[in-house]
Backbone bond lengths (Angstrom), bond angles and torsions (degrees), N, CA, C in turn:
res aa  C-N    CA-C-N  psi(-1)  N-CA   C-N-CA  omega(-1)  CA-C   N-CA-C  phi
1 M - - - 1.441 - - 1.534 108.35 -
2 S 1.306 115.72 133.00 1.463 120.27 -178.18 1.527 110.27 -76.13
3 L 1.295 115.22 164.84 1.454 121.35 179.11 1.532 110.70 -61.70
4 S 1.319 117.67 -40.10 1.470 120.00 179.94 1.525 110.94 -67.13
5 E 1.332 117.85 -35.66 1.467 120.69 176.56 1.527 110.38 -65.12
6 K 1.334 116.65 -41.86 1.468 120.25 177.84 1.525 110.24 -62.42
7 K 1.335 115.93 -43.48 1.457 120.36 179.53 1.528 110.46 -61.48
8 N 1.324 117.69 -43.87 1.465 121.32 178.71 1.520 111.52 -60.70
9 R 1.321 116.95 -42.32 1.472 120.56 179.35 1.518 111.30 -64.31
10 I 1.322 116.13 -43.15 1.471 120.39 179.91 1.523 110.21 -63.91
11 E 1.315 117.26 -46.29 1.464 120.95 179.18 1.530 110.85 -60.72
12 Y 1.317 116.21 -40.82 1.463 120.75 178.98 1.529 110.32 -63.42
13 M 1.320 117.20 -44.86 1.456 120.70 -178.91 1.526 110.84 -65.27
14 V 1.321 117.23 -40.16 1.469 120.60 178.02 1.526 109.97 -62.26
15 T 1.322 116.98 -43.26 1.461 121.23 177.81 1.521 110.76 -61.21
16 C 1.322 116.79 -45.15 1.467 120.81 -179.53 1.521 111.45 -63.04
17 V 1.322 117.37 -42.14 1.471 120.61 178.96 1.528 109.46 -62.80
18 G 1.322 117.07 -44.35 1.464 120.76 179.93 1.519 112.18 -62.65
19 D 1.322 116.66 -44.30 1.466 120.04 179.67 1.527 111.23 -69.49
20 F 1.323 117.02 -35.34 1.466 121.00 175.46 1.531 109.14 -63.08
21 A 1.313 116.86 -44.21 1.463 121.64 178.67 1.527 110.48 -58.54
22 H 1.314 116.02 -47.91 1.460 120.55 -179.30 1.537 110.95 -62.94
23 A 1.306 116.92 -45.12 1.470 121.31 -177.82 1.523 112.52 -63.47
24 H 1.331 116.47 -30.02 1.464 120.34 -175.59 1.527 112.69 -112.27
25 K 1.348 114.73 16.74 1.471 121.45 175.01 1.527 111.93 52.95
26 M 1.335 114.81 49.84 1.463 122.54 177.89 1.527 108.29 -120.18
27 T 1.309 115.74 160.51 1.456 118.36 168.81 1.527 107.11 -74.67
28 P 1.316 117.53 156.79 1.462 118.49 176.14 1.532 112.81 -56.96
29 A 1.319 117.64 -37.61 1.466 120.56 178.99 1.525 111.20 -65.30
30 D 1.339 116.56 -41.93 1.466 119.91 177.97 1.527 111.18 -66.34
31 A 1.332 115.98 -39.60 1.465 119.60 178.20 1.520 110.35 -63.17
32 F 1.323 117.24 -43.24 1.468 120.73 178.63 1.520 110.19 -59.40
33 S 1.322 117.17 -46.80 1.473 121.17 179.72 1.519 111.32 -62.06
34 F 1.325 116.69 -43.45 1.466 122.02 179.38 1.523 110.13 -61.97
35 L 1.331 116.54 -48.32 1.464 120.67 -179.49 1.523 111.66 -64.75
36 Q 1.306 116.67 -35.14 1.468 119.70 177.77 1.534 110.23 -68.65
37 K 1.314 116.36 -45.85 1.467 121.04 -177.08 1.523 112.66 -64.48
38 F 1.340 116.45 -38.95 1.463 120.38 -173.79 1.529 113.24 -107.13
39 K 1.323 116.28 26.45 1.473 124.64 168.79 1.532 116.00 72.45
40 G 1.321 117.60 12.76 1.455 119.98 177.69 1.525 112.80 -66.53
41 L 1.331 116.48 -39.69 1.467 119.41 179.05 1.524 111.09 -67.33
42 D 1.315 116.41 -37.75 1.472 119.69 175.90 1.521 110.15 -61.78
43 F 1.329 115.82 -42.41 1.458 121.07 178.23 1.528 111.02 -59.88
44 L 1.334 116.78 -46.02 1.465 119.33 179.59 1.524 111.59 -61.29
45 A 1.322 116.01 -42.24 1.464 119.59 -179.89 1.531 110.97 -66.83
46 D 1.315 116.36 -44.30 1.470 120.82 -176.53 1.530 112.90 -72.20
47 C 1.314 116.90 -31.86 1.476 120.97 -173.43 1.526 112.51 -112.01
48 Y 1.316 117.18 20.35 1.460 121.62 -178.00 1.519 112.09 -52.81
49 D 1.313 117.75 -45.01 1.463 121.42 -175.17 1.525 112.37 -56.80
50 V 1.317 117.23 -35.92 1.462 121.01 178.74 1.522 110.68 -87.70
51 E 1.319 116.62 -48.35 1.462 120.86 -172.75 1.526 113.00 -63.05
52 H 1.323 118.13 -36.68 1.470 117.98 -177.05 1.523 112.40 -70.94
53 S 1.322 117.08 -11.23 1.462 119.96 177.07 1.533 111.63 -90.34
54 R 1.327 116.74 -5.46 1.462 122.32 179.40 1.526 109.27 -100.70
55 S 1.308 116.54 170.91 1.463 119.72 177.03 1.531 109.65 -69.47
56 I 1.310 115.38 155.69 1.470 119.75 177.55 1.528 109.40 -63.02
57 D 1.330 117.83 -38.09 1.470 120.24 178.52 1.524 111.47 -60.33
58 A 1.326 117.11 -41.09 1.464 120.43 178.09 1.527 110.27 -65.46
59 T 1.322 116.52 -39.64 1.462 120.16 178.77 1.524 110.86 -66.07
60 V 1.329 117.77 -40.71 1.469 121.13 177.21 1.531 109.61 -60.38
61 D 1.318 117.08 -41.52 1.473 120.60 176.66 1.531 110.92 -63.32
62 D 1.327 116.45 -42.42 1.468 120.33 177.80 1.525 111.10 -62.29
63 L 1.323 116.10 -41.68 1.470 120.07 178.80 1.528 110.89 -61.13
64 A 1.315 116.48 -43.08 1.472 119.85 179.20 1.523 110.32 -61.46
65 E 1.317 116.60 -42.81 1.463 120.45 179.92 1.535 111.45 -64.21
66 V 1.318 116.66 -44.25 1.475 120.69 178.23 1.517 109.95 -60.34
67 C 1.308 116.85 -46.38 1.477 120.07 -178.67 1.522 111.45 -63.91
68 M 1.328 117.33 -41.54 1.469 119.52 178.66 1.521 110.87 -63.39
69 R 1.333 116.98 -38.87 1.472 120.06 178.00 1.521 112.28 -64.88
70 N 1.342 115.54 -21.41 1.461 120.50 -179.58 1.521 112.54 -105.65
71 G 1.336 116.07 20.84 1.461 120.52 173.72 1.506 115.99 98.32
72 G 1.308 118.42 -0.54 1.456 120.88 -179.93 1.517 111.36 -72.68
73 V 1.327 115.69 137.68 1.462 121.62 179.02 1.519 107.55 -126.79
74 F 1.320 116.13 134.77 1.458 120.86 178.57 1.507 109.65 -95.96
75 A 1.324 115.73 137.70 1.479 121.17 -178.53 1.496 111.47 -71.99
């Protein structure tokens, strides 16, 4: 993977974490911890090729579903 591809993936993941935080009324740090604990970050890394072609809103919804399947509960 080239350096520019790595940079694109990182930027995409940062955007997704921020939008997830906003959608679920969390701080970005809390969202990152939540996504890490309940496998959302793994999902983003593993499914980047598909997810980055979808809207960020759709990806945020997918992240919520993945986290709920792995025990995540939203307040």
